[in-house]
DRENZATI-607857 format. One record per residue: x, y, z of N, C-alpha, C in turn; residue in three letters. Coordinates in steps of 0.001 Angstrom, whole numbers, plus 524288, in hexadecimal, padded with zeros to 5 digits. Each point is the difference from the previous one (the first is absolute). Example, Ala and Ser with C-alpha at 12.3 -4.5 7.8 and 13.67 -1.06 7.14 Angstrom:
// DRENZATI-607857
  n.c1  n.c2  n.c3 ca.c1 ca.c2 ca.c3  c.c1  c.c2  c.c3 resn
 83386 7E9C6 81E78 7FC86 804A6 80000 80384 804B0 80000  ala
 7FEA2 8041A 7FD30 80334 804A6 8003C 7FCFE 80442 802DA  ser
//
This chain:
// DRENZATI-607857
  n.c1  n.c2  n.c3 ca.c1 ca.c2 ca.c3  c.c1  c.c2  c.c3 resn
 85D3C 10283 3BFCA 80403 7FCBA 7FDB4 8039F 7FDB8 80413  met
 800A4 7FB10 80044 80325 7FD6C 80393 80434 7FCB9 7FD2E  val
 804AA 800CB 801CB 8044D 7FCCF 7FE2E 80039 7FA5F 801D3  phe
 7FF8C 7FC75 7FC66 7FFCA 7FA76 80139 80536 7FDA0 80150  val
 800E2 7FE32 80506 804CA 7FDEC 80103 8003E 7FA21 7FFDD  arg
 8037F 7FDB3 7FD5B 800CE 7FA69 7FF9A 8044C 7FE58 80375  ser
 7FF3C 7FC04 8034C 803E2 7FE13 8039C 804EC 7FE3C 7FCDC  leu
 7FF44 7FD24 7FC21 80496 7FE28 7FCA1 8029C 80484 7FD84  arg
 7FD64 803C7 7FE1F 80272 804A5 7FD77 802DF 80302 8045C  met
 7FDD3 800A9 8049B 80256 802D7 80418 8052E 7FD75 80115  asn
 8003B 7FA99 800CD 80443 7FD5D 80193 80450 8005D 7FB88  leu
 7FE72 7FF4B 7FB65 8034A 800E4 7FB8A 80327 804F0 7FFB8  leu
 7FCC4 80409 80029 80263 8056E 7FF9E 8034A 8012A 804DA  val
 7FD66 7FE4D 804C5 802B7 8014E 804A2 80579 7FD62 8006E  gly
 8006F 7FBAE 7FD78 804EC 7FD3E 8003E 803E5 801EC 7FBC9  ala
 7FE3E 800F5 7FAEA 80389 80131 7FBE0 8014C 805C0 7FFA7  phe
 7FC99 8034E 801C3 80186 805C4 7FF93 804D2 8014A 8031C  val
 8003D 7FE77 804F0 80494 80123 8031D 804FF 7FD87 7FD70  pro
 7FF3A 7FADC 7FE24 80478 7FD83 7FDC8 80258 80284 7FB4D  ile
 7FC4F 8020A 7FCC7 801C9 802B9 7FB48 80264 8053D 800D3  thr
 7FDF7 802CA 80469 80237 804FC 80198 805AE 7FED3 80238  ile
 800C6 7FC1B 802F5 8051C 7FEBF 8026E 803D5 7FE69 7FBB8  leu
 7FE27 7FD32 7FC69 80376 7FE82 7FBCE 8019E 8045E 7FCA0  leu
 7FC50 80394 7FF44 8011F 8048B 7FCAA 8040D 8035A 80315  gly
 7FF2B 800C9 8050F 803BC 802EF 802DE 80592 7FD9B 8007B  leu
 7FFDE 7FADC 80030 80503 7FD22 7FFEE 802F1 800E8 7FAF6  trp
 7FD10 7FFF8 7FBA9 802A4 800D1 7FB46 8020E 8055F 7FF78  gln
 7FD78 803EC 801DD 80226 80534 80029 80468 80076 8033E  leu
 80053 7FD4C 8047F 80497 8000F 80335 804B7 7FD73 7FD6A  glu
 7FEE1 7FBB2 7FD38 80415 7FD9E 7FCBC 80225 803B0 7FBB0  arg
 7FC56 802F3 7FD7C 801B0 80378 7FC48 80363 80455 8028E  gly
 7FE9B 801D5 804FD 80369 803C2 8026E 80530 7FDD2 800D5  ala
 8005E 7FB3E 801BE 804F1 7FD6E 80129 803B2 80009 7FACC  glu
 7FD1C 7FE9E 7FBC7 8031E 80004 7FB03 80217 805C7 7FE7F  lys
 7FC86 803D8 800CF 8020C 80524 7FF3E 80479 80196 8037F  arg
 7FFD4 7FE37 804AD 80482 80101 803A6 804C3 7FD4F 7FE19  asp
 7FF6D 7FAE9 7FE1A 80489 7FD76 7FDDC 80214 8028F 7FB40  leu
 7FC6E 801FB 7FCBD 80234 802B6 7FB38 802FB 804EF 801AF  glu
 7FE64 802C5 803C9 802E6 804BD 801EE 80568 7FE59 80213  met
 8001A 7FB8C 80336 80503 7FDC1 801AD 80368 7FEB2 7FBC6  ala
 7FDB1 7FD58 7FC27 8033D 7FE14 7FB6C 80280 804BF 7FD3C  tyr
 7FCCB 803D8 7FF01 80269 804A3 7FD41 80423 802FA 803A3  leu
 7FF3F 7FFAE 80481 8037F 802E4 803B1 80535 7FCE3 80028  asp
 7FFE8 7FADF 7FFBB 80496 7FC95 80045 802CE 7FF4A 7FABA  lys
 7FD53 8012D 7FBBF 801E6 7FEC5 7FAFE 8055E 8020C 7FE82  leu
 80127 804DB 80225 80512 80205 7FE92 803DA 8006D 804AD  thr
 7FEFC 7FD0C 8046A 80388 7FFBE 8046E 80452 7FC51 7FEB5  thr
 80475 800E6 80269 8045D 7FCD1 7FF5D 7FEF7 7FAE6 80314  leu
 80205 7FBA9 7FE25 7FF40 7FB2E 80304 80388 7FFF5 804B0  pro
 7FE09 7FD14 80461 80355 7FFA3 8044C 80134 7FA20 800E7  val
 8046A 7FE84 80291 80136 7FAB7 80117 7FB7F 7FCEE 802AA  pro
 7FF5C 7FB15 7FE61 7FB6C 7FD49 8021A 8000B 7FFB0 80669  ser
 804E9 7FF95 80213 80059 7FFA5 80574 7FE9C 804DD 802EB  met
 7FF5B 80456 7FD20 7FE62 80505 80256 7FAAA 801DE 7FEA3  asp
 7FD44 7FC9C 7FCC0 7FB09 8016B 7FDFF 7FBB3 7FE94 803A7  ala
 7FB84 80331 80014 7FB6B 7FE7B 802FF 7FD0B 7FCD4 7FC78  asp
 7FF81 7FAC8 8016F 7FCDA 7FC7F 7FCA0 7FA40 800E4 7FFF1  met
 7FE62 8036C 80377 7FA87 8011F 7FFDD 7FE7F 804E7 7FD24  glu
 803D9 8027F 7FDB0 7FFC2 8053A 7FD14 7FF00 7FE78 7FA52  asp
 7FB03 800AC 7FE15 7FEEF 7FE3E 7FA7F 802CE 802E2 7FBFD  pro
 801D6 7FD59 7FC61 802BE 801FC 7FB68 80554 80221 8012A  phe
 80258 7FF0B 80481 8052A 80192 80157 803F7 7FD00 7FCC5  arg
 80310 80335 7FCE7 803FB 7FDDA 7FC85 80487 7FDF3 80371  arg
 801FA 7FB4A 7FF1E 803D8 7FDE4 8030A 803F7 7FD83 7FC8A  ile
 8052D 80008 80239 8049A 7FD0A 7FD47 80057 7FADD 802AB  lys
 80015 7FBE4 7FCC7 800E9 7FAC5 8017E 80572 7FE08 7FF0B  leu
 802DA 7FDE8 803E7 804E8 7FD8F 7FF12 8004A 7FAC3 80254  thr
 80047 7FC2C 7FD3E 7FF87 7FA82 80203 7FFDB 7FC3E 7FB85  gly
 7FD8B 7FB66 800B1 7FFAB 7FBF2 7FC58 7FAAC 7FDCC 7FF93  glu
 7FE92 7FE86 7FB54 7FB33 7FD20 7FF0C 800A0 7FA1D 801CB  phe
 7FC54 7FDCB 802F3 80000 7FABD 80184 7FD2B 7FCB0 7FC3A  leu
 8006C 7FAE5 7FFEC 7FD3D 7FCE3 7FCA1 7FA63 7FF9B 800C7  pro
 7FDD9 801AD 804CC 7FA92 7FF94 800D9 7FD1C 804E9 7FDA4  gln
 7FC38 7FEAD 7FC5C 7FCCD 80418 7FE52 7FA57 7FE25 7FE7D  tyr
 7FC75 8040D 7FFE6 7FA76 7FE9D 7FEEA 7FE69 801F4 7FADD  tyr
 7FC8A 7FCE2 7FD76 7FDB7 8017C 7FB52 7FA3B 80144 80094  leu
 7FEBA 8049D 8002C 7FAA0 801EB 80105 7FCC5 7FFBD 7FB24  val
 7FC3C 7FCC8 7FFCF 7FCDD 7FE78 7FB73 7FC1E 80452 7FED5  asp
 7FDF0 7FF78 7FB5C 7FB86 802FF 7FE44 80195 805CD 7FEED  asn
 804CF 800CF 7FD7F 80175 80538 7FF08 7FFB9 80090 7F99B  gln
 7FEF3 804B2 7FE7C 7FFCE 80119 7FA79 80366 804CA 7FEAA  val
 802F4 7FF68 7FBC4 802FB 804B7 7FDC8 7FFE4 7FFE4 7FA4A  arg
 7FDF4 80448 7FDF3 7FF9C 800F2 7FA3C 7FCA1 7FB56 7FD7B  ser
 7FC6D 7FE36 80278 7FC4F 7FBD6 7FE60 802BD 7FAB4 80088  gly
 80425 7FF89 802EC 8028F 7FAA6 80069 7FF31 7FEB2 80607  gln
 7FE87 7FB24 80095 7FF9A 7FE43 80588 80510 7FDA8 80249  thr
 8007F 80096 80507 804EC 7FE41 8028A 7FFB3 800C8 805F7  gly
 804EB 800E5 80177 8009F 8005E 805EC 80362 804AA 8012B  tyr
 7FF5F 801B7 8053D 8039E 8037C 80271 8039D 7FC4E 802DB  trp
 80511 80192 7FFDD 80449 7FD01 802AB 8014E 8030F 804EE  val
 7FE7F 7FD9C 80487 80147 80289 804EA 80440 7FC6D 80280  val
 8051E 802AE 8002C 80477 7FD5C 800F1 80215 80137 80588  his
 801F5 7FBC9 802C5 8026A 800D8 804C2 80534 80291 7FF62  thr
 80125 80438 8033C 804FB 802D0 7FF60 80201 800D9 8057D  phe
 80545 7FED5 8006D 8025A 800BF 8051B 80447 80408 7FFE0  arg
 7FFA9 803B5 803CE 8039C 80401 800FD 80345 7FE7B 804A6  thr
 80363 8034F 801FC 8033C 7FEC6 80449 7FCD4 7FF6B 804A1  ala
 7FB8E 80258 80091 7FCF0 80040 8047F 7FA30 7FE50 7FF75  arg
 7FE4A 7FF91 7FB39 7FA6B 7FED7 7FF21 7FF8E 7FBD9 7FBE8  gln
 7FB7D 7FD94 8005D 7FDAC 7FCDF 7FB58 7FB9F 802AF 7FE1C  thr
 7FF7E 80136 7FAB4 7FBC2 802F1 7FDF1 7FD78 7FD21 7FB50  leu
 7FB5F 80149 7FEE8 7FD15 7FE0B 7FB94 80018 803D9 7FB8F  leu
 8024A 7FF02 7FBB9 800C0 80351 7FBC5 7FCD8 7FEAB 7FB64  val
 7FC78 80358 7FE27 7FCD2 7FF0E 7FB33 80324 801D8 7FB65  asn
 801E2 7FBC4 7FCDF 80386 80155 7FB9D 7FCE5 80109 7FB34  arg
 7FB10 7FF88 80013 7FCC7 80103 7FB63 7FD3B 7FB55 7FD6B  gly
 7FF43 8009F 7FB23 7FC7C 7FBEA 7FD0A 80398 7FC6A 7FD09  phe
 7FE49 7FB1C 7FFF7 801E1 7FC38 7FC6F 7FB81 7FCAB 7FDB8  val
 80065 7FF00 7FA82 7FBD5 7FD70 7FDA7 7FF28 7FA79 80135  ala
 7FB42 7FE47 80002 7FF27 7FA7C 8015D 80106 7FC1A 7FB49  ala
 800EB 7FBAD 80168 800EE 7FB94 7FC0B 7FAE6 7FEAF 7FCF5  ser
 8005E 7FE69 7FBA9 7FB19 7FE0A 7FD46 7FD85 7FB7A 802F5  pro
 802BC 7FD52 8031C 7FDF3 7FB3E 802D2 7FFB3 801A2 805F0  phe
 7FB37 7FFE8 8019B 7FEC2 80196 8059C 8037E 7FD46 80402  arg
 8010D 7FAF6 7FF57 80365 7FD3B 80436 80598 8014B 7FF8A  glu
 801E1 802D6 7FBE8 80560 801BB 7FFB3 800E4 8059E 80194  gln
 8033C 80096 80400 800EA 80505 80216 804B7 80269 7FC72  leu
 7FFC3 804DB 7FF50 803F3 802B9 7FD31 80554 7FFF4 802BD  pro
 80434 7FFB1 7FD47 804FD 8006D 80207 801BD 8053A 80109  glu
 80158 80178 804B7 8013B 80555 801A0 805BD 7FFF8 801B6  val
 8033C 8030F 7FD6E 8056E 800BD 8016F 80052 804C7 803E7  asp
 80434 8006C 802F1 800EE 80496 80311 805C2 800BC 80097  trp
 801C9 8054B 80108 80569 80104 800AD 8026C 7FD1C 80450  pro
 8047A 7FDEF 7FF65 802A8 7FD9A 80457 80403 80359 80274  arg
 800E2 7FEAE 80541 803EF 80322 802AE 7FDD6 80523 8019F  gly
 80370 80364 801BD 7FE56 80513 8021D 7FD4A 80365 7FC4E  leu
 7FB98 80244 8011A 7FC8B 802EB 7FC98 7FF11 80564 802E1  val
 8000F 803F4 7FCB7 7FE5F 80538 80198 7FBFD 801E0 7FC80  arg
 7FB7E 80114 80249 7FB69 80149 7FCB7 7FC0F 803DF 80328  thr
 7FC49 80231 7FD5D 7FCB8 8039C 80299 7FA1E 7FED8 7FF31  ile
 7FD02 8000E 8043D 7FA8D 7FEE0 7FF70 7FCF2 803EA 803A2  gly
 7FB29 7FEBA 800CB 7FCB9 80371 8032D 7FC81 7FC76 803C7  ala
 7FEDD 80219 804A7 7FC91 7FD33 8037D 7FA9D 8007A 7FDD4  val
 7FDB4 7FBA4 7FF21 7FAA1 7FFF6 7FD62 7FBC0 7FEAD 80467  trp
 7FBF6 803AE 7FFEF 7FC83 7FF2C 80459 7FC26 7FB9E 7FEDD  pro
 7FDEB 7FDA1 8043E 7FC2D 7FBEF 7FFB3 7FAB6 80292 7FF07  glu
 7FD64 7FEB1 7FBCE 7FADE 80281 7FEA6 7FBA7 7FC6E 8010A  thr
 800E3 7FBC5 802FC 7FBAC 7FCA8 80162 7FEC4 7FB43 7FC9E  gly
 7FE48 7FBF2 801E3 7FF18 7FB0B 7FCE1 7FA12 7FF58 80016  leu
 7FDA8 7FE06 7FBCD 7FB00 7FE2C 7FFD8 7FF14 7FB4A 80365  ile
 7FC69 80020 803BC 7FF7A 7FB84 8035B 7FE8B 7FAF2 7FD52  pro
 801E9 7FBD2 801A9 7FEEF 7FAE4 7FDCE 7FEDF 7FC19 80497  val
 7FD00 7FBAC 7FEA8 7FE2A 7FC5D 803CB 80464 7FBCB 800CB  tyr
 80279 7FE69 7FBA5 803CF 7FBE7 80012 80574 80273 7FEE2  asp
 8035A 7FEA6 803BA 805A9 80209 7FF9F 80298 7FCC1 7FB82  gln
 80337 80377 7FCDB 802F3 7FDA5 7FBB0 803CA 7FC09 8020F  asp
 80042 7FB2C 7FDF9 8038A 7FBF2 801E8 804FC 80064 7FD17  gln
 80454 80128 802EB 8053A 8007B 7FE2F 80324 7FB2C 8002A  trp
 80357 7FE9F 7FC50 802D3 7FB95 7FFDA 8053D 800E6 80367  thr
 802FF 7FC03 80128 804BE 80080 802C9 804BC 8011A 7FC9F  ser
 7FF18 7FFAB 7FAB0 80413 80054 7FC58 80084 805D2 7FE43  arg
 804C8 80169 7FE89 80124 80532 7FDC1 800F7 7FF4D 7FA20  trp
 7FE86 803D0 7FCEE 7FCAE 804A2 80129 7FA62 7FE63 80147  pro
 7FD7C 80368 802D8 7FAC6 7FEFA 8014C 7FC36 80348 7FCBD  lys
 7FC26 7FD1E 7FD8C 7FBD8 80305 7FD48 7FBD1 80121 80352  arg
 7FEB0 80511 80100 7FBDA 8017D 803A3 7FBB5 80365 7FCE2  val
 7FB49 7FF9A 801D8 7FBBA 8028F 7FD68 7FFC7 805E0 80167  gln
 801B0 80119 804AC 7FF51 80593 8021C 804FC 801E3 8023B  arg
 800F8 8051A 7FF75 804A9 8028E 80214 7FF08 800F2 805D9  arg
 80107 7FC1B 80316 7FED3 80006 8058C 80588 80101 802AD  asp
 8019B 804D6 80013 804F3 80139 80215 800D7 7FE28 805C3  ile
 7FC64 80078 8032F 80067 7FE9F 80539 80164 7FA0E 80086  ala
 7FD03 7FCDA 7FD45 800AE 7FAA1 7FFBA 8055C 7FE22 7FD82  arg
 80111 8028F 7FBDC 80558 7FF16 7FD68 80494 80160 80404  met
 7FFB9 80477 8026E 8044E 8019E 803A1 80036 7FC2B 80450  ala
 7FBE5 7FE5F 80225 80074 7FC0D 8048A 8027C 7FABC 7FE49  lys
 7FF3F 7FEB4 7FAC8 801F6 7FB32 7FE69 80621 80043 7FF8E  glu
 80244 80432 7FE2D 80572 800CA 7FF79 802A7 80377 8039E  val
 7FD36 800F2 80489 801CD 80348 80440 80240 80553 7FDDF  ala
 7FCB3 802B5 7FCC8 8018A 80534 7FD77 7FC8A 80410 802C5  ala
 80168 804EC 7FECD 7FD14 80491 8018F 7FAC4 7FF94 7FD00  glu
 7FB66 800E8 802C2 7FB04 7FF5F 7FDA7 7FE46 8051B 7FC80  pro
 803A2 800E9 7FC02 7FECC 80444 7FC78 8024F 7FEDB 7FAA0  val
 7FCDF 8020B 7FC0C 8020C 7FEE4 7FAB8 803CC 804CC 7FE8E  glu
 804A1 7FE72 7FDA3 80319 803DF 7FD6B 7FF76 7FF44 7FA1B  ile
 7FE29 80417 7FD8E 7FF31 7FF72 7FA35 8045F 80295 7FD36  arg
 802DB 7FCFD 7FCF9 804B2 80202 7FD00 7FE6D 803E0 7FBE5  leu
 802FF 80423 7FF4E 7FF04 803A6 7FC16 801A0 7FE22 7FAD6  glu
 7FDDB 801ED 7FBC8 8012F 7FE69 7FAB9 805D3 80148 7FF08  ala
 8030F 7FC87 7FD54 80528 800C0 7FE85 803EC 7FEB4 80454  gly
 7FE0B 7FECF 8043F 803BE 7FE45 80448 801B9 7FA6C 7FFD2  gln
 8048A 7FF52 8027C 80262 7FA76 7FFC7 7FBEC 7FC25 8026B  val
 7FF08 7FC06 7FD3B 7FC65 7FBFA 80206 7FA25 80095 7FE34  gly
 7FF01 80474 7FDC7 7FABE 800EA 7FE6D 7FEBA 7FD03 7FA88  thr
 7FB1B 7FDF5 80012 7FE4F 7FD4B 7FB36 7FCC9 803DA 7FD10  leu
 7FB65 7FF27 7FE84 7FC71 803C6 7FE11 7FDAC 802E4 804D1  ala
 801A0 80457 8018C 7FEAB 80292 804D3 7FA07 80013 80134  ala
 7FED9 7FED9 804D0 7FA7F 80006 801B5 7FE59 805B1 7FFF9  ala
 7FAE0 8011B 7FEB6 7FE69 8051C 8000A 80068 80397 80501  pro
 800FD 804C5 7FF7B 80074 80335 804BB 7FB72 803B0 800E9  phe
 7FC1C 80030 7FC69 7FBE0 803F8 800C5 7FA64 7FDC7 7FF62  ala
 7FF75 7FB6B 7FDA8 7FAAF 7FEBB 7FEA2 7FC29 7FF17 80503  glu
 8028E 7FEBD 80446 7FCEF 7FE87 8049B 7FDE3 80507 8029D  val
 801B2 8049F 7FE89 7FF2D 804FE 80289 7FA8D 80292 7FE86  leu
 7FE11 7FE2F 7FBC9 7FB40 802C7 7FE73 7FB63 7FF27 8038A  ser
 7FD32 803FE 80161 7FB35 7FF4D 8037D 7FAE3 7FFA1 7FC2B  asp
 80095 7FFAC 7FB2B 7FB72 7FFDA 7FC86 7FCAD 7FB85 80116  asp
 80274 7FB56 800B7 7FCF1 7FB37 8012A 7FD25 80061 804AA  lys
 8022A 801F4 80451 7FD63 80074 804FA 7FB04 80372 7FFF2  his
 80101 80483 7FCBB 7FC0A 803E8 7FFC7 7FB3B 7FDB8 7FCCE  leu
 80173 7FCE3 7FC29 7FBE1 7FD48 7FCE6 7FCCB 7FC1C 8037B  gly
 802FA 7FD0E 80317 7FD19 7FC84 8034E 7FCCE 80284 80425  tyr
 8021B 8047A 801F4 7FC91 8030C 803F5 7FAF5 80203 7FD4B  ala
 80098 80229 7FAFF 7FB61 80189 7FD4B 7FBF1 7FB61 7FF77  ala
 801F2 7FBC7 7FF0D 7FCF9 7FB1E 7FF03 7FCCE 7FEF1 804D0  thr
 80316 7FF92 804C5 7FD14 7FEE4 804B6 7FC44 8041F 801C9  trp
 8019E 8051C 7FEF4 7FBFB 803EB 801DF 7FB0B 7FFE3 7FC50  phe
 80144 7FEC4 7FAC2 7FBA9 7FFD7 7FC62 7FC78 7FB89 80173  gly
 801F6 7FB6C 801BF 7FCAA 7FB5A 801B5 7FD24 801D2 804A9  leu
 8023E 802A7 8037A 7FD5F 801A0 804A1 7FB44 80399 7FE58  cys
 800C7 803F4 7FCA6 7FBF5 80376 7FE5E 7FB9E 7FCBD 7FD4D  gly
 80160 7FC8B 7FC90 7FC80 7FC6E 7FD58 7FC9C 7FD34 803DD  thr
 80238 7FDA9 803FE 7FD27 7FD69 803D4 7FBE0 80348 8028D  leu
 801A6 8048A 80189 7FC83 803DA 802B6 7FB5D 80188 7FC6F  val
 8013E 80145 7FB31 7FBF9 80171 7FC40 7FC19 7FB86 7FF4A  ile
 8020E 7FB30 7FF04 7FC3C 7FBB3 7FF88 7FCDF 7FEE5 8049A  leu
 80260 800CE 804A3 7FD13 7FF71 804E1 7FB06 8032F 80030  tyr
 8008A 804FC 7FEC4 7FBB3 803A7 80027 7FC28 7FF37 7FB4A  phe
 80293 7FEAF 7FB8F 7FC79 7FF75 7FB3D 7FC55 7FB01 800F2  tyr
 801FA 7FBE9 8020A 7FC88 7FB70 80095 7FC4F 800A8 804AF  phe
 801A8 802F2 80382 7FC9E 80125 80487 7FB4F 80352 7FE87  gly
 800AE 80441 7FCBE 7FBE4 80305 7FE61 7FCEA 7FCCD 7FBA4  trp
 80297 7FCDE 7FCC9 7FD65 7FD4B 7FC30 7FC14 7FC17 801F0  arg
 801B3 7FD69 80466 7FC95 7FC87 802DD 7FB00 8028A 80225  gln
 800E6 804E1 801E9 7FB61 802E2 80212 7FBF1 800FE 7FBD3  glu
 8020B 801C2 7FB44 7FCB8 80142 7FBEA 7FCC8 7FB38 7FE04  phe
 802B2 7FB7D 8000D 7FD5B 7FB09 7FEB2 7FBA2 7FEB6 803C3  lys
 8014F 800CE 804E1 7FBAC 7FEF9 80441 7FBA6 80366 7FF43  asp
 800C7 8047D 7FE50 7FB4D 80355 7FEE3 7FC76 7FEA5 7FBCE  glu
//
């Protein structure tokens, strides 16, 4: 008995098996990152907030006290859903004595008319509020960059904090306001991004596809031999 090798089948399996393995391993790595974030979140949940000027902006979920004022420039991050209602996250420019920050104030419902942006009010004057440093969890790659207008507020399709920060000369980090704090709308969620279930499911899918390719490779190789006999 001789296993029949097909050039096209060899090329197909040789190309896709390593790709599916790498994608599965990448998803496992992403899942591990989410578990690390969850541990950091639980660790910081009960800590006392520190003044923003003393906070490490690279420390995920660090609770911070903000003292300053909201500026007129803010972003409306599209494609958000809360309790079955579509709308936006409001990411507002906030200026302290030493910093300019991007503050996610939470959810606001969309207007029934797409071209009409919702009216968003904000506290005027000196504001004292509390939020948390929110980690960047990565963006899905796109080929065409979202075109932003020069007018404020800006409706954007993706929460691209680095790009937002560059535009308003702010720290490249999101500060997510806690529920009930001054300036908070319907507070953005604090825990949904931490689950690793999705990544484990994706990893299982890629490894399953890899196994299927290998099984089919041997199945059709032996099957071809039996036909030739």
